PDB file of N, CA, C, O and CB in Angstrom:
ATOM      1  N   UNK A   1     -42.239  19.671  41.540  1.00  0.00           N
ATOM      2  CA  UNK A   1     -41.261  18.834  41.185  1.00  0.00           C
ATOM      3  C   UNK A   1     -40.715  18.883  39.889  1.00  0.00           C
ATOM      4  O   UNK A   1     -41.383  18.994  38.861  1.00  0.00           O
ATOM      5  CB  UNK A   1     -41.642  17.707  41.390  1.00  0.00           C
ATOM      6  N   UNK A   2     -39.221  18.780  39.967  1.00  0.00           N
ATOM      7  CA  UNK A   2     -38.856  19.039  38.840  1.00  0.00           C
ATOM      8  C   UNK A   2     -38.652  17.541  37.699  1.00  0.00           C
ATOM      9  O   UNK A   2     -38.844  16.407  38.140  1.00  0.00           O
ATOM     10  CB  UNK A   2     -37.604  19.889  39.166  1.00  0.00           C
ATOM     11  N   UNK A   3     -38.273  17.776  36.331  1.00  0.00           N
ATOM     12  CA  UNK A   3     -38.068  16.597  35.354  1.00  0.00           C
ATOM     13  C   UNK A   3     -36.891  16.261  35.786  1.00  0.00           C
ATOM     14  O   UNK A   3     -36.154  17.144  36.224  1.00  0.00           O
ATOM     15  CB  UNK A   3     -38.100  16.831  33.797  1.00  0.00           C
ATOM     16  N   UNK A   4     -36.429  14.782  35.749  1.00  0.00           N
ATOM     17  CA  UNK A   4     -35.201  14.180  35.778  1.00  0.00           C
ATOM     18  C   UNK A   4     -34.413  13.855  34.587  1.00  0.00           C
ATOM     19  O   UNK A   4     -34.541  12.684  34.229  1.00  0.00           O
ATOM     20  CB  UNK A   4     -35.352  13.148  36.395  1.00  0.00           C
ATOM     21  N   UNK A   5     -33.638  14.576  33.882  1.00  0.00           N
ATOM     22  CA  UNK A   5     -32.749  13.623  32.778  1.00  0.00           C
ATOM     23  C   UNK A   5     -31.559  13.384  32.449  1.00  0.00           C
ATOM     24  O   UNK A   5     -30.648  14.149  32.767  1.00  0.00           O
ATOM     25  CB  UNK A   5     -32.917  13.805  31.791  1.00  0.00           C
ATOM     26  N   UNK A   6     -31.350  12.182  31.694  1.00  0.00           N
ATOM     27  CA  UNK A   6     -30.040  11.965  31.896  1.00  0.00           C
ATOM     28  C   UNK A   6     -28.794  12.658  31.314  1.00  0.00           C
ATOM     29  O   UNK A   6     -28.852  13.385  30.322  1.00  0.00           O
ATOM     30  CB  UNK A   6     -29.961  10.875  31.638  1.00  0.00           C
ATOM     31  N   UNK A   7     -27.829  12.427  31.892  1.00  0.00           N
ATOM     32  CA  UNK A   7     -26.898  13.305  31.342  1.00  0.00           C
ATOM     33  C   UNK A   7     -26.082  12.618  29.968  1.00  0.00           C
ATOM     34  O   UNK A   7     -25.791  11.430  29.830  1.00  0.00           O
ATOM     35  CB  UNK A   7     -25.887  13.691  32.562  1.00  0.00           C
ATOM     36  N   UNK A   8     -25.857  13.556  29.167  1.00  0.00           N
ATOM     37  CA  UNK A   8     -24.977  13.205  27.958  1.00  0.00           C
ATOM     38  C   UNK A   8     -23.279  12.671  28.398  1.00  0.00           C
ATOM     39  O   UNK A   8     -22.659  13.221  29.309  1.00  0.00           O
ATOM     40  CB  UNK A   8     -24.929  14.716  26.960  1.00  0.00           C
ATOM     41  N   UNK A   9     -22.712  11.533  27.580  1.00  0.00           N
ATOM     42  CA  UNK A   9     -21.225  12.327  28.240  1.00  0.00           C
ATOM     43  C   UNK A   9     -20.510  12.975  26.921  1.00  0.00           C
ATOM     44  O   UNK A   9     -20.829  12.743  25.755  1.00  0.00           O
ATOM     45  CB  UNK A   9     -19.908  11.008  29.097  1.00  0.00           C
ATOM     46  N   UNK A  10     -19.607  13.727  27.315  1.00  0.00           N
ATOM     47  CA  UNK A  10     -19.392  14.721  27.059  1.00  0.00           C
ATOM     48  C   UNK A  10     -17.820  14.384  25.965  1.00  0.00           C
ATOM     49  O   UNK A  10     -16.985  13.544  26.300  1.00  0.00           O
ATOM     50  CB  UNK A  10     -19.435  15.565  28.459  1.00  0.00           C
ATOM     51  N   UNK A  11     -17.727  15.033  24.973  1.00  0.00           N
ATOM     52  CA  UNK A  11     -16.743  14.681  24.312  1.00  0.00           C
ATOM     53  C   UNK A  11     -16.867  13.461  23.142  1.00  0.00           C
ATOM     54  O   UNK A  11     -17.899  12.837  22.895  1.00  0.00           O
ATOM     55  CB  UNK A  11     -15.888  14.422  25.294  1.00  0.00           C
ATOM     56  N   UNK A  12     -15.446  13.267  22.432  1.00  0.00           N
ATOM     57  CA  UNK A  12     -15.762  12.588  21.094  1.00  0.00           C
ATOM     58  C   UNK A  12     -15.545  10.764  21.545  1.00  0.00           C
ATOM     59  O   UNK A  12     -14.483  10.340  22.000  1.00  0.00           O
ATOM     60  CB  UNK A  12     -14.460  13.275  19.669  1.00  0.00           C
ATOM     61  N   UNK A  13     -16.650   9.972  21.326  1.00  0.00           N
ATOM     62  CA  UNK A  13     -16.525   8.236  21.981  1.00  0.00           C
ATOM     63  C   UNK A  13     -15.155   7.936  21.670  1.00  0.00           C
ATOM     64  O   UNK A  13     -14.506   8.552  20.825  1.00  0.00           O
ATOM     65  CB  UNK A  13     -17.623   6.867  21.157  1.00  0.00           C
ATOM     66  N   UNK A  14     -14.701   6.932  22.400  1.00  0.00           N
ATOM     67  CA  UNK A  14     -13.623   6.291  22.136  1.00  0.00           C
ATOM     68  C   UNK A  14     -13.300   4.930  20.778  1.00  0.00           C
ATOM     69  O   UNK A  14     -13.888   3.870  20.560  1.00  0.00           O
ATOM     70  CB  UNK A  14     -13.484   5.860  23.454  1.00  0.00           C
ATOM     71  N   UNK A  15     -12.118   5.589  20.096  1.00  0.00           N
ATOM     72  CA  UNK A  15     -12.727   4.543  18.919  1.00  0.00           C
ATOM     73  C   UNK A  15     -11.378   3.468  18.700  1.00  0.00           C
ATOM     74  O   UNK A  15     -11.085   3.053  17.579  1.00  0.00           O
ATOM     75  CB  UNK A  15     -13.199   5.534  17.165  1.00  0.00           C
ATOM     76  N   UNK A  16     -10.822   3.193  19.596  1.00  0.00           N
ATOM     77  CA  UNK A  16      -9.769   1.951  20.117  1.00  0.00           C
ATOM     78  C   UNK A  16      -9.568   1.518  21.665  1.00  0.00           C
ATOM     79  O   UNK A  16      -9.779   2.151  22.700  1.00  0.00           O
ATOM     80  CB  UNK A  16      -8.289   2.370  19.696  1.00  0.00           C
ATOM     81  N   UNK A  17      -9.203   0.529  21.499  1.00  0.00           N
ATOM     82  CA  UNK A  17      -8.710   0.036  22.876  1.00  0.00           C
ATOM     83  C   UNK A  17      -7.464   0.154  23.558  1.00  0.00           C
ATOM     84  O   UNK A  17      -7.168  -0.027  24.739  1.00  0.00           O
ATOM     85  CB  UNK A  17      -8.813  -1.110  22.898  1.00  0.00           C
ATOM     86  N   UNK A  18      -6.699   0.545  22.415  1.00  0.00           N
ATOM     87  CA  UNK A  18      -5.500   0.851  22.821  1.00  0.00           C
ATOM     88  C   UNK A  18      -5.401   2.440  22.963  1.00  0.00           C
ATOM     89  O   UNK A  18      -6.106   3.268  22.387  1.00  0.00           O
ATOM     90  CB  UNK A  18      -4.523   0.242  21.881  1.00  0.00           C
ATOM     91  N   UNK A  19      -4.429   2.655  23.805  1.00  0.00           N
ATOM     92  CA  UNK A  19      -4.084   4.131  24.206  1.00  0.00           C
ATOM     93  C   UNK A  19      -3.294   4.702  22.713  1.00  0.00           C
ATOM     94  O   UNK A  19      -2.427   4.012  22.176  1.00  0.00           O
ATOM     95  CB  UNK A  19      -2.898   4.176  25.805  1.00  0.00           C
ATOM     96  N   UNK A  20      -3.635   5.756  22.270  1.00  0.00           N
ATOM     97  CA  UNK A  20      -2.799   6.454  21.633  1.00  0.00           C
ATOM     98  C   UNK A  20      -1.831   7.276  21.977  1.00  0.00           C
ATOM     99  O   UNK A  20      -2.018   8.158  22.815  1.00  0.00           O
ATOM    100  CB  UNK A  20      -3.292   6.931  21.078  1.00  0.00           C
ATOM    101  N   UNK A  21      -0.334   7.033  21.191  1.00  0.00           N
ATOM    102  CA  UNK A  21       0.588   7.640  21.211  1.00  0.00           C
ATOM    103  C   UNK A  21       1.311   8.520  20.530  1.00  0.00           C
ATOM    104  O   UNK A  21       1.836   8.089  19.503  1.00  0.00           O
ATOM    105  CB  UNK A  21       0.971   7.134  21.374  1.00  0.00           C
ATOM    106  N   UNK A  22       1.526   9.870  20.871  1.00  0.00           N
ATOM    107  CA  UNK A  22       2.087  10.307  19.894  1.00  0.00           C
ATOM    108  C   UNK A  22       3.460  10.553  19.747  1.00  0.00           C
ATOM    109  O   UNK A  22       4.018  10.862  20.800  1.00  0.00           O
ATOM    110  CB  UNK A  22       1.561  11.158  19.688  1.00  0.00           C
ATOM    111  N   UNK A  23       4.194  10.503  18.709  1.00  0.00           N
ATOM    112  CA  UNK A  23       5.639  10.560  18.696  1.00  0.00           C
ATOM    113  C   UNK A  23       6.235  11.751  17.594  1.00  0.00           C
ATOM    114  O   UNK A  23       5.918  11.941  16.420  1.00  0.00           O
ATOM    115  CB  UNK A  23       6.164   9.024  18.301  1.00  0.00           C
ATOM    116  N   UNK A  24       7.160  12.420  18.404  1.00  0.00           N
ATOM    117  CA  UNK A  24       8.025  12.581  16.898  1.00  0.00           C
ATOM    118  C   UNK A  24       9.453  12.576  16.686  1.00  0.00           C
ATOM    119  O   UNK A  24      10.303  12.423  17.563  1.00  0.00           O
ATOM    120  CB  UNK A  24       7.769  13.822  16.294  1.00  0.00           C
ATOM    121  N   UNK A  25       9.617  12.726  15.654  1.00  0.00           N
ATOM    122  CA  UNK A  25      10.722  12.060  14.820  1.00  0.00           C
ATOM    123  C   UNK A  25      11.686  12.522  14.013  1.00  0.00           C
ATOM    124  O   UNK A  25      11.091  12.577  12.936  1.00  0.00           O
ATOM    125  CB  UNK A  25      10.290  11.380  14.111  1.00  0.00           C
ATOM    126  N   UNK A  26      12.827  12.907  13.810  1.00  0.00           N
ATOM    127  CA  UNK A  26      13.483  13.446  12.926  1.00  0.00           C
ATOM    128  C   UNK A  26      12.878  13.062  11.396  1.00  0.00           C
ATOM    129  O   UNK A  26      12.059  12.157  11.231  1.00  0.00           O
ATOM    130  CB  UNK A  26      14.862  13.063  13.209  1.00  0.00           C
ATOM    131  N   UNK A  27      13.373  13.834  10.388  1.00  0.00           N
ATOM    132  CA  UNK A  27      12.780  13.623   9.031  1.00  0.00           C
ATOM    133  C   UNK A  27      13.649  12.586   8.444  1.00  0.00           C
ATOM    134  O   UNK A  27      13.343  12.002   7.405  1.00  0.00           O
ATOM    135  CB  UNK A  27      12.720  14.953   8.112  1.00  0.00           C
ATOM    136  N   UNK A  28      15.202  12.255   9.392  1.00  0.00           N
ATOM    137  CA  UNK A  28      15.797  10.822   8.680  1.00  0.00           C
ATOM    138  C   UNK A  28      15.281   9.755   8.819  1.00  0.00           C
ATOM    139  O   UNK A  28      15.139   8.890   7.954  1.00  0.00           O
ATOM    140  CB  UNK A  28      16.974  10.419   9.002  1.00  0.00           C
ATOM    141  N   UNK A  29      14.884   9.716  10.158  1.00  0.00           N
ATOM    142  CA  UNK A  29      13.925   8.560  10.691  1.00  0.00           C
ATOM    143  C   UNK A  29      12.671   8.288  10.065  1.00  0.00           C
ATOM    144  O   UNK A  29      12.165   7.170  10.162  1.00  0.00           O
ATOM    145  CB  UNK A  29      13.552   8.788  12.024  1.00  0.00           C
ATOM    146  N   UNK A  30      12.092   9.272   9.392  1.00  0.00           N
ATOM    147  CA  UNK A  30      11.364   9.150   9.371  1.00  0.00           C
ATOM    148  C   UNK A  30      11.118   8.341   7.734  1.00  0.00           C
ATOM    149  O   UNK A  30      10.458   7.324   7.517  1.00  0.00           O
ATOM    150  CB  UNK A  30      10.978  10.209   9.918  1.00  0.00           C
ATOM    151  N   UNK A  31      11.880   9.175   6.754  1.00  0.00           N
ATOM    152  CA  UNK A  31      12.392   8.738   5.399  1.00  0.00           C
ATOM    153  C   UNK A  31      12.964   7.596   5.708  1.00  0.00           C
ATOM    154  O   UNK A  31      13.009   6.940   4.667  1.00  0.00           O
ATOM    155  CB  UNK A  31      13.355   9.651   4.658  1.00  0.00           C
ATOM    156  N   UNK A  32      13.535   6.866   6.788  1.00  0.00           N
ATOM    157  CA  UNK A  32      13.761   5.258   6.595  1.00  0.00           C
ATOM    158  C   UNK A  32      12.785   4.624   7.013  1.00  0.00           C
ATOM    159  O   UNK A  32      13.085   3.433   7.094  1.00  0.00           O
ATOM    160  CB  UNK A  32      14.879   4.632   7.257  1.00  0.00           C
ATOM    161  N   UNK A  33      11.473   4.878   7.407  1.00  0.00           N
ATOM    162  CA  UNK A  33      10.251   4.124   8.288  1.00  0.00           C
ATOM    163  C   UNK A  33       9.540   4.229   6.491  1.00  0.00           C
ATOM    164  O   UNK A  33       9.259   3.196   5.884  1.00  0.00           O
ATOM    165  CB  UNK A  33       9.205   5.283  10.147  1.00  0.00           C
ATOM    166  N   UNK A  34       9.364   5.502   5.923  1.00  0.00           N
ATOM    167  CA  UNK A  34       8.704   5.452   4.609  1.00  0.00           C
ATOM    168  C   UNK A  34       9.304   4.736   3.632  1.00  0.00           C
ATOM    169  O   UNK A  34       8.621   4.381   2.672  1.00  0.00           O
ATOM    170  CB  UNK A  34       8.525   6.647   4.099  1.00  0.00           C
ATOM    171  N   UNK A  35      10.912   4.342   3.716  1.00  0.00           N
ATOM    172  CA  UNK A  35      11.514   3.557   2.912  1.00  0.00           C
ATOM    173  C   UNK A  35      11.290   2.011   3.102  1.00  0.00           C
ATOM    174  O   UNK A  35      11.227   1.076   2.303  1.00  0.00           O
ATOM    175  CB  UNK A  35      12.789   3.909   2.997  1.00  0.00           C
ATOM    176  N   UNK A  36      11.179   2.121   4.672  1.00  0.00           N
ATOM    177  CA  UNK A  36      10.910   0.354   4.747  1.00  0.00           C
ATOM    178  C   UNK A  36       9.689  -0.075   4.232  1.00  0.00           C
ATOM    179  O   UNK A  36       9.511  -1.207   3.782  1.00  0.00           O
ATOM    180  CB  UNK A  36      10.867  -0.285   6.257  1.00  0.00           C
ATOM    181  N   UNK A  37       8.822   0.823   4.286  1.00  0.00           N
ATOM    182  CA  UNK A  37       7.470   0.868   3.392  1.00  0.00           C
ATOM    183  C   UNK A  37       7.539   0.279   2.307  1.00  0.00           C
ATOM    184  O   UNK A  37       7.009  -0.792   2.013  1.00  0.00           O
ATOM    185  CB  UNK A  37       7.001   2.103   3.008  1.00  0.00           C
ATOM    186  N   UNK A  38       8.305   1.061   1.557  1.00  0.00           N
ATOM    187  CA  UNK A  38       8.020   0.711   0.220  1.00  0.00           C
ATOM    188  C   UNK A  38       8.833  -0.314  -0.258  1.00  0.00           C
ATOM    189  O   UNK A  38       8.988  -0.298  -1.479  1.00  0.00           O
ATOM    190  CB  UNK A  38       8.120   1.779  -0.617  1.00  0.00           C
ATOM    191  N   UNK A  39       9.395  -1.198   0.356  1.00  0.00           N
ATOM    192  CA  UNK A  39       9.883  -2.374   0.583  1.00  0.00           C
ATOM    193  C   UNK A  39       8.937  -3.665   0.972  1.00  0.00           C
ATOM    194  O   UNK A  39       9.068  -4.851   0.670  1.00  0.00           O
ATOM    195  CB  UNK A  39      10.768  -2.109   1.517  1.00  0.00           C
ATOM    196  N   UNK A  40       8.256  -3.206   1.504  1.00  0.00           N
ATOM    197  CA  UNK A  40       6.808  -4.406   1.846  1.00  0.00           C
ATOM    198  C   UNK A  40       5.999  -4.832   0.613  1.00  0.00           C
ATOM    199  O   UNK A  40       5.864  -4.099  -0.367  1.00  0.00           O
ATOM    200  CB  UNK A  40       5.476  -3.655   2.915  1.00  0.00           C
ATOM    201  N   UNK A  41       5.666  -5.600   0.679  1.00  0.00           N
ATOM    202  CA  UNK A  41       4.338  -6.209  -0.428  1.00  0.00           C
ATOM    203  C   UNK A  41       3.300  -5.323  -0.401  1.00  0.00           C
ATOM    204  O   UNK A  41       3.509  -4.342   0.311  1.00  0.00           O
ATOM    205  CB  UNK A  41       3.583  -7.724  -0.017  1.00  0.00           C
ATOM    206  N   UNK A  42       2.381  -5.361  -0.887  1.00  0.00           N
ATOM    207  CA  UNK A  42       0.836  -4.838  -1.272  1.00  0.00           C
ATOM    208  C   UNK A  42       0.284  -6.159  -0.193  1.00  0.00           C
ATOM    209  O   UNK A  42       0.662  -7.330  -0.193  1.00  0.00           O
ATOM    210  CB  UNK A  42       0.226  -4.922  -3.432  1.00  0.00           C
ATOM    211  N   UNK A  43      -0.702  -5.507   0.663  1.00  0.00           N
ATOM    212  CA  UNK A  43      -0.880  -4.186   0.971  1.00  0.00           C
ATOM    213  C   UNK A  43       0.249  -3.632   1.692  1.00  0.00           C
ATOM    214  O   UNK A  43       0.630  -4.383   2.590  1.00  0.00           O
ATOM    215  CB  UNK A  43      -2.048  -4.013   1.684  1.00  0.00           C
ATOM    216  N   UNK A  44       0.962  -2.455   1.569  1.00  0.00           N
ATOM    217  CA  UNK A  44       1.437  -1.684   1.892  1.00  0.00           C
ATOM    218  C   UNK A  44       1.063  -1.194   3.640  1.00  0.00           C
ATOM    219  O   UNK A  44       0.207  -0.331   3.834  1.00  0.00           O
ATOM    220  CB  UNK A  44       1.215  -0.958   0.826  1.00  0.00           C
ATOM    221  N   UNK A  45       1.664  -1.725   4.594  1.00  0.00           N
ATOM    222  CA  UNK A  45       1.253  -1.300   5.811  1.00  0.00           C
ATOM    223  C   UNK A  45       0.711   0.428   6.134  1.00  0.00           C
ATOM    224  O   UNK A  45       0.919   1.223   5.217  1.00  0.00           O
ATOM    225  CB  UNK A  45       2.458  -1.685   6.607  1.00  0.00           C
ATOM    226  N   UNK A  46       0.241   0.797   7.030  1.00  0.00           N
ATOM    227  CA  UNK A  46       0.345   2.301   7.213  1.00  0.00           C
ATOM    228  C   UNK A  46       1.348   2.855   7.764  1.00  0.00           C
ATOM    229  O   UNK A  46       2.297   2.090   7.589  1.00  0.00           O
ATOM    230  CB  UNK A  46      -0.561   2.782   7.866  1.00  0.00           C
ATOM    231  N   UNK A  47       1.658   3.712   8.304  1.00  0.00           N
ATOM    232  CA  UNK A  47       2.646   4.685   8.820  1.00  0.00           C
ATOM    233  C   UNK A  47       2.544   4.042  10.228  1.00  0.00           C
ATOM    234  O   UNK A  47       3.439   3.312  10.654  1.00  0.00           O
ATOM    235  CB  UNK A  47       2.272   6.427   8.664  1.00  0.00           C
ATOM    236  N   UNK A  48       1.309   4.365  11.012  1.00  0.00           N
ATOM    237  CA  UNK A  48       1.325   3.548  12.090  1.00  0.00           C
ATOM    238  C   UNK A  48       2.081   2.371  12.526  1.00  0.00           C
ATOM    239  O   UNK A  48       3.093   2.223  13.211  1.00  0.00           O
ATOM    240  CB  UNK A  48       0.394   3.250  12.118  1.00  0.00           C
ATOM    241  N   UNK A  49       0.923   1.226  11.645  1.00  0.00           N
ATOM    242  CA  UNK A  49       1.300  -0.089  11.648  1.00  0.00           C
ATOM    243  C   UNK A  49       2.967  -0.317  11.093  1.00  0.00           C
ATOM    244  O   UNK A  49       3.509  -1.172  11.794  1.00  0.00           O
ATOM    245  CB  UNK A  49       0.188  -0.838  10.722  1.00  0.00           C
ATOM    246  N   UNK A  50       3.749   0.149  10.185  1.00  0.00           N
ATOM    247  CA  UNK A  50       5.049   0.182  10.009  1.00  0.00           C
ATOM    248  C   UNK A  50       6.030   0.816  10.980  1.00  0.00           C
ATOM    249  O   UNK A  50       7.184   0.393  10.904  1.00  0.00           O
ATOM    250  CB  UNK A  50       5.172   0.694   8.923  1.00  0.00           C
ATOM    251  N   UNK A  51       5.802   1.647  11.774  1.00  0.00           N
ATOM    252  CA  UNK A  51       5.866   1.865  13.172  1.00  0.00           C
ATOM    253  C   UNK A  51       5.704   0.760  14.251  1.00  0.00           C
ATOM    254  O   UNK A  51       6.457   0.657  15.219  1.00  0.00           O
ATOM    255  CB  UNK A  51       4.952   2.758  13.403  1.00  0.00           C
ATOM    256  N   UNK A  52       4.977   0.197  14.075  1.00  0.00           N
ATOM    257  CA  UNK A  52       4.473  -0.792  15.742  1.00  0.00           C
ATOM    258  C   UNK A  52       5.298  -1.808  14.818  1.00  0.00           C
ATOM    259  O   UNK A  52       6.430  -1.751  15.298  1.00  0.00           O
ATOM    260  CB  UNK A  52       2.221  -1.334  16.416  1.00  0.00           C
ATOM    261  N   UNK A  53       5.331  -2.817  13.616  1.00  0.00           N
ATOM    262  CA  UNK A  53       5.999  -3.567  12.850  1.00  0.00           C
ATOM    263  C   UNK A  53       7.553  -3.430  13.412  1.00  0.00           C
ATOM    264  O   UNK A  53       8.075  -4.189  14.229  1.00  0.00           O
ATOM    265  CB  UNK A  53       5.722  -3.154  11.379  1.00  0.00           C
ATOM    266  N   UNK A  54       8.150  -2.313  12.795  1.00  0.00           N
ATOM    267  CA  UNK A  54       9.630  -2.422  12.905  1.00  0.00           C
ATOM    268  C   UNK A  54       9.951  -1.984  14.509  1.00  0.00           C
ATOM    269  O   UNK A  54      11.083  -2.145  14.963  1.00  0.00           O
ATOM    270  CB  UNK A  54      10.428  -1.359  11.703  1.00  0.00           C
ATOM    271  N   UNK A  55       9.073  -1.528  15.164  1.00  0.00           N
ATOM    272  CA  UNK A  55       9.294  -1.623  16.769  1.00  0.00           C
ATOM    273  C   UNK A  55       9.359  -2.866  17.390  1.00  0.00           C
ATOM    274  O   UNK A  55      10.193  -3.364  18.146  1.00  0.00           O
ATOM    275  CB  UNK A  55       8.255  -0.986  17.501  1.00  0.00           C
ATOM    276  N   UNK A  56       8.061  -3.364  16.804  1.00  0.00           N
ATOM    277  CA  UNK A  56       7.918  -4.891  17.726  1.00  0.00           C
ATOM    278  C   UNK A  56       9.263  -6.053  17.120  1.00  0.00           C
ATOM    279  O   UNK A  56       9.781  -6.751  17.991  1.00  0.00           O
ATOM    280  CB  UNK A  56       5.947  -5.801  17.284  1.00  0.00           C
ATOM    281  N   UNK A  57       9.667  -6.181  15.955  1.00  0.00           N
ATOM    282  CA  UNK A  57      10.590  -6.843  15.741  1.00  0.00           C
ATOM    283  C   UNK A  57      11.909  -6.301  16.223  1.00  0.00           C
ATOM    284  O   UNK A  57      12.761  -7.188  16.278  1.00  0.00           O
ATOM    285  CB  UNK A  57      10.519  -7.088  14.560  1.00  0.00           C
ATOM    286  N   UNK A  58      12.328  -5.123  16.583  1.00  0.00           N
ATOM    287  CA  UNK A  58      13.556  -4.778  17.259  1.00  0.00           C
ATOM    288  C   UNK A  58      13.611  -5.401  18.502  1.00  0.00           C
ATOM    289  O   UNK A  58      14.693  -5.825  18.907  1.00  0.00           O
ATOM    290  CB  UNK A  58      13.729  -3.378  17.427  1.00  0.00           C
ATOM    291  N   UNK A  59      12.150  -5.565  19.455  1.00  0.00           N
ATOM    292  CA  UNK A  59      11.959  -5.226  20.856  1.00  0.00           C
ATOM    293  C   UNK A  59      12.136  -6.730  20.536  1.00  0.00           C
ATOM    294  O   UNK A  59      12.885  -7.014  21.471  1.00  0.00           O
ATOM    295  CB  UNK A  59      10.591  -4.330  21.692  1.00  0.00           C
ATOM    296  N   UNK A  60      11.998  -7.655  19.997  1.00  0.00           N
ATOM    297  CA  UNK A  60      11.709  -9.217  19.340  1.00  0.00           C
ATOM    298  C   UNK A  60      13.708 -10.042  19.780  1.00  0.00           C
ATOM    299  O   UNK A  60      14.201 -10.949  20.452  1.00  0.00           O
ATOM    300  CB  UNK A  60      11.181  -8.965  16.770  1.00  0.00           C
ATOM    301  N   UNK A  61      14.187  -8.819  18.748  1.00  0.00           N
ATOM    302  CA  UNK A  61      15.355  -9.417  18.903  1.00  0.00           C
ATOM    303  C   UNK A  61      16.161  -9.012  19.695  1.00  0.00           C
ATOM    304  O   UNK A  61      17.262  -9.564  19.706  1.00  0.00           O
ATOM    305  CB  UNK A  61      15.895  -9.510  18.006  1.00  0.00           C
ATOM    306  N   UNK A  62      15.941  -8.126  20.444  1.00  0.00           N
ATOM    307  CA  UNK A  62      16.738  -7.462  21.361  1.00  0.00           C
ATOM    308  C   UNK A  62      16.207  -8.309  23.079  1.00  0.00           C
ATOM    309  O   UNK A  62      16.644  -7.879  24.146  1.00  0.00           O
ATOM    310  CB  UNK A  62      16.362  -5.546  21.142  1.00  0.00           C
ATOM    311  N   UNK A  63      15.417  -9.285  23.011  1.00  0.00           N
ATOM    312  CA  UNK A  63      14.674 -10.355  23.917  1.00  0.00           C
ATOM    313  C   UNK A  63      13.820  -9.082  25.360  1.00  0.00           C
ATOM    314  O   UNK A  63      13.776  -9.284  26.574  1.00  0.00           O
ATOM    315  CB  UNK A  63      16.286 -11.825  24.736  1.00  0.00           C
ATOM    316  N   UNK A  64      13.348  -8.030  24.681  1.00  0.00           N
ATOM    317  CA  UNK A  64      12.311  -7.326  25.342  1.00  0.00           C
ATOM    318  C   UNK A  64      10.755  -8.049  25.055  1.00  0.00           C
ATOM    319  O   UNK A  64       9.934  -7.986  25.970  1.00  0.00           O
ATOM    320  CB  UNK A  64      12.402  -5.763  24.796  1.00  0.00           C
ATOM    321  N   UNK A  65      10.486  -8.541  24.126  1.00  0.00           N
ATOM    322  CA  UNK A  65       9.536  -8.908  23.739  1.00  0.00           C
ATOM    323  C   UNK A  65       9.012 -10.193  23.140  1.00  0.00           C
ATOM    324  O   UNK A  65       9.323 -10.294  21.953  1.00  0.00           O
ATOM    325  CB  UNK A  65       9.441  -8.209  23.244  1.00  0.00           C
ATOM    326  N   UNK A  66       8.342 -11.154  23.591  1.00  0.00           N
ATOM    327  CA  UNK A  66       8.172 -12.465  23.225  1.00  0.00           C
ATOM    328  C   UNK A  66       7.728 -13.031  21.874  1.00  0.00           C
ATOM    329  O   UNK A  66       7.626 -14.248  21.717  1.00  0.00           O
ATOM    330  CB  UNK A  66       7.403 -12.865  24.030  1.00  0.00           C
TER     331      UNK A  66
END
């Protein structure tokens, strides 16, 4: 008779509820994002949060996001 054992899940555990989206952007676009971040009040948003805010604002203005 063999001993039963539960298998452990492999890999890194999930850390967030939203899927990760990696993007590449030209240096001038990244510089513009960093300039936008510098204009924000303290505490300044992270680069990822800055990109989310800029994208959200743009999509709201264009009517794609409520």
